[in-house]
mmCIF file of the N, C-alpha and C atoms, coordinates in Angstrom:
data_MODEL
# 
_entry.id   MODEL 
# 
loop_
_atom_site.group_PDB 
_atom_site.id 
_atom_site.type_symbol 
_atom_site.label_atom_id 
_atom_site.label_alt_id 
_atom_site.label_comp_id 
_atom_site.label_asym_id 
_atom_site.label_entity_id 
_atom_site.label_seq_id 
_atom_site.pdbx_PDB_ins_code 
_atom_site.Cartn_x 
_atom_site.Cartn_y 
_atom_site.Cartn_z 
_atom_site.occupancy 
_atom_site.B_iso_or_equiv 
_atom_site.pdbx_formal_charge 
_atom_site.auth_seq_id 
_atom_site.auth_comp_id 
_atom_site.auth_asym_id 
_atom_site.auth_atom_id 
_atom_site.pdbx_PDB_model_num 
ATOM 1   N N  . MET A 1 1  ? 62.190 41.439 168.030 1.00 0.00 ? 1  MET A N  1 
ATOM 2   C CA . MET A 1 1  ? 61.529 41.594 166.747 1.00 0.00 ? 1  MET A CA 1 
ATOM 3   C C  . MET A 1 1  ? 62.507 41.361 165.599 1.00 0.00 ? 1  MET A C  1 
ATOM 4   N N  . ILE A 1 2  ? 63.724 41.899 165.730 1.00 0.00 ? 2  ILE A N  1 
ATOM 5   C CA . ILE A 1 2  ? 64.700 41.742 164.653 1.00 0.00 ? 2  ILE A CA 1 
ATOM 6   C C  . ILE A 1 2  ? 65.107 40.279 164.492 1.00 0.00 ? 2  ILE A C  1 
ATOM 7   N N  . THR A 1 3  ? 65.141 39.535 165.605 1.00 0.00 ? 3  THR A N  1 
ATOM 8   C CA . THR A 1 3  ? 65.493 38.119 165.496 1.00 0.00 ? 3  THR A CA 1 
ATOM 9   C C  . THR A 1 3  ? 64.417 37.348 164.752 1.00 0.00 ? 3  THR A C  1 
ATOM 10  N N  . LYS A 1 4  ? 63.168 37.761 164.928 1.00 0.00 ? 4  LYS A N  1 
ATOM 11  C CA . LYS A 1 4  ? 62.075 37.108 164.215 1.00 0.00 ? 4  LYS A CA 1 
ATOM 12  C C  . LYS A 1 4  ? 62.191 37.347 162.706 1.00 0.00 ? 4  LYS A C  1 
ATOM 13  N N  . ILE A 1 5  ? 62.567 38.561 162.331 1.00 0.00 ? 5  ILE A N  1 
ATOM 14  C CA . ILE A 1 5  ? 62.720 38.898 160.921 1.00 0.00 ? 5  ILE A CA 1 
ATOM 15  C C  . ILE A 1 5  ? 63.887 38.122 160.317 1.00 0.00 ? 5  ILE A C  1 
ATOM 16  N N  . ILE A 1 6  ? 64.992 38.062 161.057 1.00 0.00 ? 6  ILE A N  1 
ATOM 17  C CA . ILE A 1 6  ? 66.159 37.316 160.571 1.00 0.00 ? 6  ILE A CA 1 
ATOM 18  C C  . ILE A 1 6  ? 65.820 35.835 160.439 1.00 0.00 ? 6  ILE A C  1 
ATOM 19  N N  . TRP A 1 7  ? 65.085 35.296 161.409 1.00 0.00 ? 7  TRP A N  1 
ATOM 20  C CA . TRP A 1 7  ? 64.695 33.888 161.361 1.00 0.00 ? 7  TRP A CA 1 
ATOM 21  C C  . TRP A 1 7  ? 63.807 33.608 160.158 1.00 0.00 ? 7  TRP A C  1 
ATOM 22  N N  . GLU A 1 8  ? 62.855 34.499 159.866 1.00 0.00 ? 8  GLU A N  1 
ATOM 23  C CA . GLU A 1 8  ? 61.980 34.323 158.699 1.00 0.00 ? 8  GLU A CA 1 
ATOM 24  C C  . GLU A 1 8  ? 62.788 34.353 157.410 1.00 0.00 ? 8  GLU A C  1 
ATOM 25  N N  . ALA A 1 9  ? 63.735 35.290 157.322 1.00 0.00 ? 9  ALA A N  1 
ATOM 26  C CA . ALA A 1 9  ? 64.576 35.377 156.116 1.00 0.00 ? 9  ALA A CA 1 
ATOM 27  C C  . ALA A 1 9  ? 65.419 34.121 155.958 1.00 0.00 ? 9  ALA A C  1 
ATOM 28  N N  . PHE A 1 10 ? 65.952 33.625 157.057 1.00 0.00 ? 10 PHE A N  1 
ATOM 29  C CA . PHE A 1 10 ? 66.757 32.400 157.032 1.00 0.00 ? 10 PHE A CA 1 
ATOM 30  C C  . PHE A 1 10 ? 65.914 31.206 156.602 1.00 0.00 ? 10 PHE A C  1 
ATOM 31  N N  . SER A 1 11 ? 64.701 31.105 157.109 1.00 0.00 ? 11 SER A N  1 
ATOM 32  C CA . SER A 1 11 ? 63.850 29.976 156.751 1.00 0.00 ? 11 SER A CA 1 
ATOM 33  C C  . SER A 1 11 ? 63.442 30.034 155.275 1.00 0.00 ? 11 SER A C  1 
ATOM 34  N N  . VAL A 1 12 ? 63.211 31.236 154.754 1.00 0.00 ? 12 VAL A N  1 
ATOM 35  C CA . VAL A 1 12 ? 62.889 31.367 153.332 1.00 0.00 ? 12 VAL A CA 1 
ATOM 36  C C  . VAL A 1 12 ? 64.096 30.977 152.482 1.00 0.00 ? 12 VAL A C  1 
ATOM 37  N N  . ALA A 1 13 ? 65.277 31.402 152.904 1.00 0.00 ? 13 ALA A N  1 
ATOM 38  C CA . ALA A 1 13 ? 66.491 31.045 152.167 1.00 0.00 ? 13 ALA A CA 1 
ATOM 39  C C  . ALA A 1 13 ? 66.705 29.534 152.165 1.00 0.00 ? 13 ALA A C  1 
ATOM 40  N N  . LEU A 1 14 ? 66.468 28.896 153.297 1.00 0.00 ? 14 LEU A N  1 
ATOM 41  C CA . LEU A 1 14 ? 66.597 27.441 153.360 1.00 0.00 ? 14 LEU A CA 1 
ATOM 42  C C  . LEU A 1 14 ? 65.560 26.748 152.479 1.00 0.00 ? 14 LEU A C  1 
ATOM 43  N N  . LEU A 1 15 ? 64.352 27.268 152.455 1.00 0.00 ? 15 LEU A N  1 
ATOM 44  C CA . LEU A 1 15 ? 63.311 26.695 151.609 1.00 0.00 ? 15 LEU A CA 1 
ATOM 45  C C  . LEU A 1 15 ? 63.719 26.779 150.146 1.00 0.00 ? 15 LEU A C  1 
ATOM 46  N N  . LEU A 1 16 ? 64.184 27.937 149.714 1.00 0.00 ? 16 LEU A N  1 
ATOM 47  C CA . LEU A 1 16 ? 64.575 28.101 148.317 1.00 0.00 ? 16 LEU A CA 1 
ATOM 48  C C  . LEU A 1 16 ? 65.778 27.230 147.961 1.00 0.00 ? 16 LEU A C  1 
ATOM 49  N N  . TYR A 1 17 ? 66.746 27.144 148.848 1.00 0.00 ? 17 TYR A N  1 
ATOM 50  C CA . TYR A 1 17 ? 67.904 26.290 148.594 1.00 0.00 ? 17 TYR A CA 1 
ATOM 51  C C  . TYR A 1 17 ? 67.493 24.818 148.519 1.00 0.00 ? 17 TYR A C  1 
ATOM 52  N N  . GLY A 1 18 ? 66.628 24.413 149.431 1.00 0.00 ? 18 GLY A N  1 
ATOM 53  C CA . GLY A 1 18 ? 66.133 23.034 149.408 1.00 0.00 ? 18 GLY A CA 1 
ATOM 54  C C  . GLY A 1 18 ? 65.347 22.734 148.147 1.00 0.00 ? 18 GLY A C  1 
ATOM 55  N N  . LEU A 1 19 ? 64.537 23.683 147.711 1.00 0.00 ? 19 LEU A N  1 
ATOM 56  C CA . LEU A 1 19 ? 63.791 23.485 146.473 1.00 0.00 ? 19 LEU A CA 1 
ATOM 57  C C  . LEU A 1 19 ? 64.721 23.372 145.274 1.00 0.00 ? 19 LEU A C  1 
ATOM 58  N N  . TYR A 1 20 ? 65.788 24.165 145.278 1.00 0.00 ? 20 TYR A N  1 
ATOM 59  C CA . TYR A 1 20 ? 66.757 24.070 144.193 1.00 0.00 ? 20 TYR A CA 1 
ATOM 60  C C  . TYR A 1 20 ? 67.405 22.691 144.165 1.00 0.00 ? 20 TYR A C  1 
ATOM 61  N N  . LEU A 1 21 ? 67.767 22.176 145.342 1.00 0.00 ? 21 LEU A N  1 
ATOM 62  C CA . LEU A 1 21 ? 68.379 20.845 145.398 1.00 0.00 ? 21 LEU A CA 1 
ATOM 63  C C  . LEU A 1 21 ? 67.407 19.762 144.924 1.00 0.00 ? 21 LEU A C  1 
ATOM 64  N N  . VAL A 1 22 ? 66.153 19.876 145.310 1.00 0.00 ? 22 VAL A N  1 
ATOM 65  C CA . VAL A 1 22 ? 65.144 18.915 144.858 1.00 0.00 ? 22 VAL A CA 1 
ATOM 66  C C  . VAL A 1 22 ? 64.955 19.023 143.351 1.00 0.00 ? 22 VAL A C  1 
ATOM 67  N N  . TYR A 1 23 ? 64.942 20.264 142.831 1.00 0.00 ? 23 TYR A N  1 
ATOM 68  C CA . TYR A 1 23 ? 64.800 20.475 141.388 1.00 0.00 ? 23 TYR A CA 1 
ATOM 69  C C  . TYR A 1 23 ? 65.930 19.787 140.629 1.00 0.00 ? 23 TYR A C  1 
ATOM 70  N N  . VAL A 1 24 ? 67.164 19.985 141.085 1.00 0.00 ? 24 VAL A N  1 
ATOM 71  C CA . VAL A 1 24 ? 68.312 19.374 140.414 1.00 0.00 ? 24 VAL A CA 1 
ATOM 72  C C  . VAL A 1 24 ? 68.240 17.853 140.519 1.00 0.00 ? 24 VAL A C  1 
ATOM 73  N N  . PHE A 1 25 ? 67.860 17.348 141.681 1.00 0.00 ? 25 PHE A N  1 
ATOM 74  C CA . PHE A 1 25 ? 67.749 15.902 141.843 1.00 0.00 ? 25 PHE A CA 1 
ATOM 75  C C  . PHE A 1 25 ? 66.686 15.322 140.906 1.00 0.00 ? 25 PHE A C  1 
ATOM 76  N N  . LEU A 1 26 ? 65.506 15.947 140.874 1.00 0.00 ? 26 LEU A N  1 
ATOM 77  C CA . LEU A 1 26 ? 64.440 15.444 140.005 1.00 0.00 ? 26 LEU A CA 1 
ATOM 78  C C  . LEU A 1 26 ? 64.830 15.538 138.531 1.00 0.00 ? 26 LEU A C  1 
ATOM 79  N N  . TRP A 1 27 ? 65.436 16.666 138.174 1.00 0.00 ? 27 TRP A N  1 
ATOM 80  C CA . TRP A 1 27 ? 65.822 16.865 136.784 1.00 0.00 ? 27 TRP A CA 1 
ATOM 81  C C  . TRP A 1 27 ? 66.869 15.836 136.363 1.00 0.00 ? 27 TRP A C  1 
ATOM 82  N N  . PHE A 1 28 ? 67.905 15.674 137.180 1.00 0.00 ? 28 PHE A N  1 
ATOM 83  C CA . PHE A 1 28 ? 68.971 14.743 136.837 1.00 0.00 ? 28 PHE A CA 1 
ATOM 84  C C  . PHE A 1 28 ? 68.456 13.309 136.829 1.00 0.00 ? 28 PHE A C  1 
ATOM 85  N N  . SER A 1 29 ? 67.634 12.964 137.819 1.00 0.00 ? 29 SER A N  1 
ATOM 86  C CA . SER A 1 29 ? 67.112 11.600 137.896 1.00 0.00 ? 29 SER A CA 1 
ATOM 87  C C  . SER A 1 29 ? 66.227 11.277 136.699 1.00 0.00 ? 29 SER A C  1 
ATOM 88  N N  . SER A 1 30 ? 65.342 12.200 136.360 1.00 0.00 ? 30 SER A N  1 
ATOM 89  C CA . SER A 1 30 ? 64.457 11.919 135.229 1.00 0.00 ? 30 SER A CA 1 
ATOM 90  C C  . SER A 1 30 ? 65.221 11.926 133.910 1.00 0.00 ? 30 SER A C  1 
ATOM 91  N N  . PHE A 1 31 ? 66.258 12.731 133.821 1.00 0.00 ? 31 PHE A N  1 
ATOM 92  C CA . PHE A 1 31 ? 67.044 12.791 132.591 1.00 0.00 ? 31 PHE A CA 1 
ATOM 93  C C  . PHE A 1 31 ? 67.886 11.537 132.410 1.00 0.00 ? 31 PHE A C  1 
ATOM 94  N N  . ARG A 1 32 ? 68.549 11.099 133.484 1.00 0.00 ? 32 ARG A N  1 
ATOM 95  C CA . ARG A 1 32 ? 69.457 9.953  133.374 1.00 0.00 ? 32 ARG A CA 1 
ATOM 96  C C  . ARG A 1 32 ? 68.760 8.608  133.561 1.00 0.00 ? 32 ARG A C  1 
ATOM 97  N N  . ILE A 1 33 ? 67.934 8.509  134.576 1.00 0.00 ? 33 ILE A N  1 
ATOM 98  C CA . ILE A 1 33 ? 67.343 7.204  134.904 1.00 0.00 ? 33 ILE A CA 1 
ATOM 99  C C  . ILE A 1 33 ? 66.170 6.877  133.989 1.00 0.00 ? 33 ILE A C  1 
ATOM 100 N N  . LEU A 1 34 ? 65.242 7.828  133.838 1.00 0.00 ? 34 LEU A N  1 
ATOM 101 C CA . LEU A 1 34 ? 64.072 7.574  133.000 1.00 0.00 ? 34 LEU A CA 1 
ATOM 102 C C  . LEU A 1 34 ? 64.327 7.849  131.526 1.00 0.00 ? 34 LEU A C  1 
ATOM 103 N N  . GLU A 1 35 ? 65.498 8.410  131.205 1.00 0.00 ? 35 GLU A N  1 
ATOM 104 C CA . GLU A 1 35 ? 65.920 8.705  129.837 1.00 0.00 ? 35 GLU A CA 1 
ATOM 105 C C  . GLU A 1 35 ? 64.925 9.597  129.094 1.00 0.00 ? 35 GLU A C  1 
ATOM 106 N N  . ILE A 1 36 ? 64.482 10.658 129.785 1.00 0.00 ? 36 ILE A N  1 
ATOM 107 C CA . ILE A 1 36 ? 63.623 11.675 129.176 1.00 0.00 ? 36 ILE A CA 1 
ATOM 108 C C  . ILE A 1 36 ? 64.550 12.761 128.637 1.00 0.00 ? 36 ILE A C  1 
ATOM 109 N N  . ASP A 1 37 ? 64.172 13.405 127.533 1.00 0.00 ? 37 ASP A N  1 
ATOM 110 C CA . ASP A 1 37 ? 65.035 14.468 127.025 1.00 0.00 ? 37 ASP A CA 1 
ATOM 111 C C  . ASP A 1 37 ? 65.127 15.605 128.045 1.00 0.00 ? 37 ASP A C  1 
ATOM 112 N N  . MET A 1 38 ? 66.186 16.389 127.934 1.00 0.00 ? 38 MET A N  1 
ATOM 113 C CA . MET A 1 38 ? 66.528 17.368 128.957 1.00 0.00 ? 38 MET A CA 1 
ATOM 114 C C  . MET A 1 38 ? 65.448 18.428 129.152 1.00 0.00 ? 38 MET A C  1 
ATOM 115 N N  . THR A 1 39 ? 64.885 18.937 128.076 1.00 0.00 ? 39 THR A N  1 
ATOM 116 C CA . THR A 1 39 ? 63.870 19.985 128.183 1.00 0.00 ? 39 THR A CA 1 
ATOM 117 C C  . THR A 1 39 ? 62.634 19.482 128.912 1.00 0.00 ? 39 THR A C  1 
ATOM 118 N N  . THR A 1 40 ? 62.172 18.305 128.578 1.00 0.00 ? 40 THR A N  1 
ATOM 119 C CA . THR A 1 40 ? 61.000 17.732 129.247 1.00 0.00 ? 40 THR A CA 1 
ATOM 120 C C  . THR A 1 40 ? 61.289 17.471 130.724 1.00 0.00 ? 40 THR A C  1 
ATOM 121 N N  . ALA A 1 41 ? 62.486 16.985 131.016 1.00 0.00 ? 41 ALA A N  1 
ATOM 122 C CA . ALA A 1 41 ? 62.858 16.722 132.402 1.00 0.00 ? 41 ALA A CA 1 
ATOM 123 C C  . ALA A 1 41 ? 62.871 18.017 133.211 1.00 0.00 ? 41 ALA A C  1 
ATOM 124 N N  . LYS A 1 42 ? 63.399 19.092 132.629 1.00 0.00 ? 42 LYS A N  1 
ATOM 125 C CA . LYS A 1 42 ? 63.417 20.375 133.332 1.00 0.00 ? 42 LYS A CA 1 
ATOM 126 C C  . LYS A 1 42 ? 62.011 20.926 133.522 1.00 0.00 ? 42 LYS A C  1 
ATOM 127 N N  . ILE A 1 43 ? 61.143 20.766 132.530 1.00 0.00 ? 43 ILE A N  1 
ATOM 128 C CA . ILE A 1 43 ? 59.757 21.247 132.654 1.00 0.00 ? 43 ILE A CA 1 
ATOM 129 C C  . ILE A 1 43 ? 59.018 20.477 133.744 1.00 0.00 ? 43 ILE A C  1 
ATOM 130 N N  . ILE A 1 44 ? 59.185 19.169 133.777 1.00 0.00 ? 44 ILE A N  1 
ATOM 131 C CA . ILE A 1 44 ? 58.527 18.357 134.805 1.00 0.00 ? 44 ILE A CA 1 
ATOM 132 C C  . ILE A 1 44 ? 59.042 18.738 136.193 1.00 0.00 ? 44 ILE A C  1 
ATOM 133 N N  . SER A 1 45 ? 60.340 18.840 136.338 1.00 0.00 ? 45 SER A N  1 
ATOM 134 C CA . SER A 1 45 ? 60.927 19.203 137.637 1.00 0.00 ? 45 SER A CA 1 
ATOM 135 C C  . SER A 1 45 ? 60.497 20.596 138.063 1.00 0.00 ? 45 SER A C  1 
ATOM 136 N N  . GLY A 1 46 ? 60.509 21.536 137.129 1.00 0.00 ? 46 GLY A N  1 
ATOM 137 C CA . GLY A 1 46 ? 60.078 22.901 137.434 1.00 0.00 ? 46 GLY A CA 1 
ATOM 138 C C  . GLY A 1 46 ? 58.635 22.975 137.848 1.00 0.00 ? 46 GLY A C  1 
ATOM 139 N N  . SER A 1 47 ? 57.792 22.170 137.206 1.00 0.00 ? 47 SER A N  1 
ATOM 140 C CA . SER A 1 47 ? 56.373 22.157 137.557 1.00 0.00 ? 47 SER A CA 1 
ATOM 141 C C  . SER A 1 47 ? 56.160 21.629 138.977 1.00 0.00 ? 47 SER A C  1 
ATOM 142 N N  . ILE A 1 48 ? 56.857 20.573 139.316 1.00 0.00 ? 48 ILE A N  1 
ATOM 143 C CA . ILE A 1 48 ? 56.735 20.009 140.666 1.00 0.00 ? 48 ILE A CA 1 
ATOM 144 C C  . ILE A 1 48 ? 57.219 21.010 141.709 1.00 0.00 ? 48 ILE A C  1 
ATOM 145 N N  . ILE A 1 49 ? 58.350 21.650 141.442 1.00 0.00 ? 49 ILE A N  1 
ATOM 146 C CA . ILE A 1 49 ? 58.899 22.630 142.379 1.00 0.00 ? 49 ILE A CA 1 
ATOM 147 C C  . ILE A 1 49 ? 57.975 23.847 142.473 1.00 0.00 ? 49 ILE A C  1 
ATOM 148 N N  . GLY A 1 50 ? 57.380 24.255 141.363 1.00 0.00 ? 50 GLY A N  1 
ATOM 149 C CA . GLY A 1 50 ? 56.430 25.372 141.386 1.00 0.00 ? 50 GLY A CA 1 
ATOM 150 C C  . GLY A 1 50 ? 55.227 25.080 142.257 1.00 0.00 ? 50 GLY A C  1 
ATOM 151 N N  . ILE A 1 51 ? 54.718 23.864 142.165 1.00 0.00 ? 51 ILE A N  1 
ATOM 152 C CA . ILE A 1 51 ? 53.569 23.468 142.994 1.00 0.00 ? 51 ILE A CA 1 
ATOM 153 C C  . ILE A 1 51 ? 53.954 23.483 144.475 1.00 0.00 ? 51 ILE A C  1 
ATOM 154 N N  . ILE A 1 52 ? 55.128 22.948 144.783 1.00 0.00 ? 52 ILE A N  1 
ATOM 155 C CA . ILE A 1 52 ? 55.592 22.954 146.178 1.00 0.00 ? 52 ILE A CA 1 
ATOM 156 C C  . ILE A 1 52 ? 55.763 24.376 146.685 1.00 0.00 ? 52 ILE A C  1 
ATOM 157 N N  . LEU A 1 53 ? 56.325 25.252 145.857 1.00 0.00 ? 53 LEU A N  1 
ATOM 158 C CA . LEU A 1 53 ? 56.539 26.642 146.250 1.00 0.00 ? 53 LEU A CA 1 
ATOM 159 C C  . LEU A 1 53 ? 55.219 27.374 146.456 1.00 0.00 ? 53 LEU A C  1 
ATOM 160 N N  . LEU A 1 54 ? 54.257 27.146 145.583 1.00 0.00 ? 54 LEU A N  1 
ATOM 161 C CA . LEU A 1 54 ? 52.942 27.776 145.757 1.00 0.00 ? 54 LEU A CA 1 
ATOM 162 C C  . LEU A 1 54 ? 52.261 27.294 147.034 1.00 0.00 ? 54 LEU A C  1 
ATOM 163 N N  . PHE A 1 55 ? 52.322 26.002 147.294 1.00 0.00 ? 55 PHE A N  1 
ATOM 164 C CA . PHE A 1 55 ? 51.718 25.447 148.502 1.00 0.00 ? 55 PHE A CA 1 
ATOM 165 C C  . PHE A 1 55 ? 52.375 26.027 149.752 1.00 0.00 ? 55 PHE A C  1 
ATOM 166 N N  . SER A 1 56 ? 53.705 26.088 149.749 1.00 0.00 ? 56 SER A N  1 
ATOM 167 C CA . SER A 1 56 ? 54.426 26.629 150.903 1.00 0.00 ? 56 SER A CA 1 
ATOM 168 C C  . SER A 1 56 ? 54.109 28.105 151.106 1.00 0.00 ? 56 SER A C  1 
ATOM 169 N N  . SER A 1 57 ? 54.026 28.858 150.015 1.00 0.00 ? 57 SER A N  1 
ATOM 170 C CA . SER A 1 57 ? 53.708 30.285 150.115 1.00 0.00 ? 57 SER A CA 1 
ATOM 171 C C  . SER A 1 57 ? 52.303 30.493 150.665 1.00 0.00 ? 57 SER A C  1 
ATOM 172 N N  . PHE A 1 58 ? 51.363 29.679 150.211 1.00 0.00 ? 58 PHE A N  1 
ATOM 173 C CA . PHE A 1 58 ? 49.987 29.790 150.699 1.00 0.00 ? 58 PHE A CA 1 
ATOM 174 C C  . PHE A 1 58 ? 49.926 29.484 152.187 1.00 0.00 ? 58 PHE A C  1 
ATOM 175 N N  . LYS A 1 59 ? 50.630 28.432 152.596 1.00 0.00 ? 59 LYS A N  1 
ATOM 176 C CA . LYS A 1 59 ? 50.649 28.060 154.010 1.00 0.00 ? 59 LYS A CA 1 
ATOM 177 C C  . LYS A 1 59 ? 51.285 29.150 154.863 1.00 0.00 ? 59 LYS A C  1 
ATOM 178 N N  . TRP A 1 60 ? 52.384 29.734 154.392 1.00 0.00 ? 60 TRP A N  1 
ATOM 179 C CA . TRP A 1 60 ? 53.073 30.789 155.120 1.00 0.00 ? 60 TRP A CA 1 
ATOM 180 C C  . TRP A 1 60 ? 52.197 32.029 155.231 1.00 0.00 ? 60 TRP A C  1 
ATOM 181 N N  . THR A 1 61 ? 51.532 32.389 154.139 1.00 0.00 ? 61 THR A N  1 
ATOM 182 C CA . THR A 1 61 ? 50.655 33.558 154.151 1.00 0.00 ? 61 THR A CA 1 
ATOM 183 C C  . THR A 1 61 ? 49.498 33.361 155.128 1.00 0.00 ? 61 THR A C  1 
ATOM 184 N N  . LYS A 1 62 ? 48.930 32.174 155.129 1.00 0.00 ? 62 LYS A N  1 
ATOM 185 C CA . LYS A 1 62 ? 47.831 31.868 156.048 1.00 0.00 ? 62 LYS A CA 1 
ATOM 186 C C  . LYS A 1 62 ? 48.290 31.979 157.502 1.00 0.00 ? 62 LYS A C  1 
ATOM 187 N N  . LYS A 1 63 ? 49.486 31.475 157.788 1.00 0.00 ? 63 LYS A N  1 
ATOM 188 C CA . LYS A 1 63 ? 50.043 31.541 159.148 1.00 0.00 ? 63 LYS A CA 1 
ATOM 189 C C  . LYS A 1 63 ? 50.285 32.990 159.564 1.00 0.00 ? 63 LYS A C  1 
ATOM 190 N N  . LYS A 1 64 ? 50.850 33.782 158.679 1.00 0.00 ? 64 LYS A N  1 
ATOM 191 C CA . LYS A 1 64 ? 51.138 35.184 158.997 1.00 0.00 ? 64 LYS A CA 1 
ATOM 192 C C  . LYS A 1 64 ? 49.854 35.999 159.170 1.00 0.00 ? 64 LYS A C  1 
ATOM 193 N N  . ARG A 1 65 ? 48.837 35.687 158.405 1.00 0.00 ? 65 ARG A N  1 
ATOM 194 C CA . ARG A 1 65 ? 47.560 36.384 158.546 1.00 0.00 ? 65 ARG A CA 1 
ATOM 195 C C  . ARG A 1 65 ? 46.965 36.130 159.929 1.00 0.00 ? 65 ARG A C  1 
ATOM 196 N N  . LYS A 1 66 ? 47.063 34.876 160.402 1.00 0.00 ? 66 LYS A N  1 
ATOM 197 C CA . LYS A 1 66 ? 46.572 34.554 161.744 1.00 0.00 ? 66 LYS A CA 1 
ATOM 198 C C  . LYS A 1 66 ? 47.369 35.295 162.811 1.00 0.00 ? 66 LYS A C  1 
ATOM 199 N N  . GLU A 1 67 ? 48.691 35.362 162.626 1.00 0.00 ? 67 GLU A N  1 
ATOM 200 C CA . GLU A 1 67 ? 49.522 36.084 163.592 1.00 0.00 ? 67 GLU A CA 1 
ATOM 201 C C  . GLU A 1 67 ? 49.168 37.562 163.631 1.00 0.00 ? 67 GLU A C  1 
ATOM 202 N N  . LEU A 1 68 ? 48.932 38.160 162.484 1.00 0.00 ? 68 LEU A N  1 
ATOM 203 C CA . LEU A 1 68 ? 48.545 39.575 162.438 1.00 0.00 ? 68 LEU A CA 1 
ATOM 204 C C  . LEU A 1 68 ? 47.189 39.811 163.098 1.00 0.00 ? 68 LEU A C  1 
ATOM 205 N N  . GLN A 1 69 ? 46.256 38.901 162.890 1.00 0.00 ? 69 GLN A N  1 
ATOM 206 C CA . GLN A 1 69 ? 44.947 39.033 163.536 1.00 0.00 ? 69 GLN A CA 1 
ATOM 207 C C  . GLN A 1 69 ? 45.083 38.957 165.045 1.00 0.00 ? 69 GLN A C  1 
ATOM 208 N N  . LEU A 1 70 ? 45.921 38.064 165.531 1.00 0.00 ? 70 LEU A N  1 
ATOM 209 C CA . LEU A 1 70 ? 46.141 37.956 166.970 1.00 0.00 ? 70 LEU A CA 1 
ATOM 210 C C  . LEU A 1 70 ? 46.774 39.235 167.525 1.00 0.00 ? 70 LEU A C  1 
ATOM 211 N N  . LEU A 1 71 ? 47.734 39.810 166.786 1.00 0.00 ? 71 LEU A N  1 
ATOM 212 C CA . LEU A 1 71 ? 48.337 41.072 167.223 1.00 0.00 ? 71 LEU A CA 1 
ATOM 213 C C  . LEU A 1 71 ? 47.339 42.203 167.262 1.00 0.00 ? 71 LEU A C  1 
ATOM 214 N N  . LYS A 1 72 ? 46.452 42.278 166.282 1.00 0.00 ? 72 LYS A N  1 
ATOM 215 C CA . LYS A 1 72 ? 45.431 43.332 166.242 1.00 0.00 ? 72 LYS A CA 1 
ATOM 216 C C  . LYS A 1 72 ? 44.461 43.160 167.396 1.00 0.00 ? 72 LYS A C  1 
ATOM 217 N N  . GLU A 1 73 ? 44.090 41.923 167.709 1.00 0.00 ? 73 GLU A N  1 
ATOM 218 C CA . GLU A 1 73 ? 43.195 41.686 168.827 1.00 0.00 ? 73 GLU A CA 1 
ATOM 219 C C  . GLU A 1 73 ? 43.851 42.074 170.157 1.00 0.00 ? 73 GLU A C  1 
ATOM 220 N N  . LYS A 1 74 ? 45.158 41.792 170.262 1.00 0.00 ? 74 LYS A N  1 
ATOM 221 C CA . LYS A 1 74 ? 45.887 42.163 171.465 1.00 0.00 ? 74 LYS A CA 1 
ATOM 222 C C  . LYS A 1 74 ? 45.933 43.678 171.634 1.00 0.00 ? 74 LYS A C  1 
ATOM 223 N N  . GLU A 1 75 ? 46.152 44.400 170.541 1.00 0.00 ? 75 GLU A N  1 
ATOM 224 C CA . GLU A 1 75 ? 46.205 45.860 170.604 1.00 0.00 ? 75 GLU A CA 1 
ATOM 225 C C  . GLU A 1 75 ? 44.854 46.446 170.970 1.00 0.00 ? 75 GLU A C  1 
ATOM 226 N N  . LYS A 1 76 ? 43.772 45.845 170.494 1.00 0.00 ? 76 LYS A N  1 
ATOM 227 C CA . LYS A 1 76 ? 42.442 46.331 170.828 1.00 0.00 ? 76 LYS A CA 1 
ATOM 228 C C  . LYS A 1 76 ? 42.133 46.131 172.307 1.00 0.00 ? 76 LYS A C  1 
ATOM 229 N N  . GLU A 1 77 ? 42.634 45.039 172.876 1.00 0.00 ? 77 GLU A N  1 
ATOM 230 C CA . GLU A 1 77 ? 42.379 44.755 174.281 1.00 0.00 ? 77 GLU A CA 1 
ATOM 231 C C  . GLU A 1 77 ? 43.112 45.734 175.180 1.00 0.00 ? 77 GLU A C  1 
ATOM 232 N N  . GLU A 1 78 ? 44.230 46.244 174.747 1.00 0.00 ? 78 GLU A N  1 
ATOM 233 C CA . GLU A 1 78 ? 45.028 47.173 175.581 1.00 0.00 ? 78 GLU A CA 1 
ATOM 234 C C  . GLU A 1 78 ? 44.508 48.542 175.546 1.00 0.00 ? 78 GLU A C  1 
# 
């Protein structure tokens, strides 16, 4: 059980770190390549990362809800 918790924490940390790297890449690319001012580039990058984070959170919550339902069904059978 503890390994599962550690694995979940590790995967969340990797997700957040990856999102940060994508945010910096999008921000820098839009600022330098597309020549958008810095504030607009950060807002656009933040919005994209926010959408990705919301989608990932929704997917994770849905997966965990299914796992909890399966555990409850298993306990009822015993």
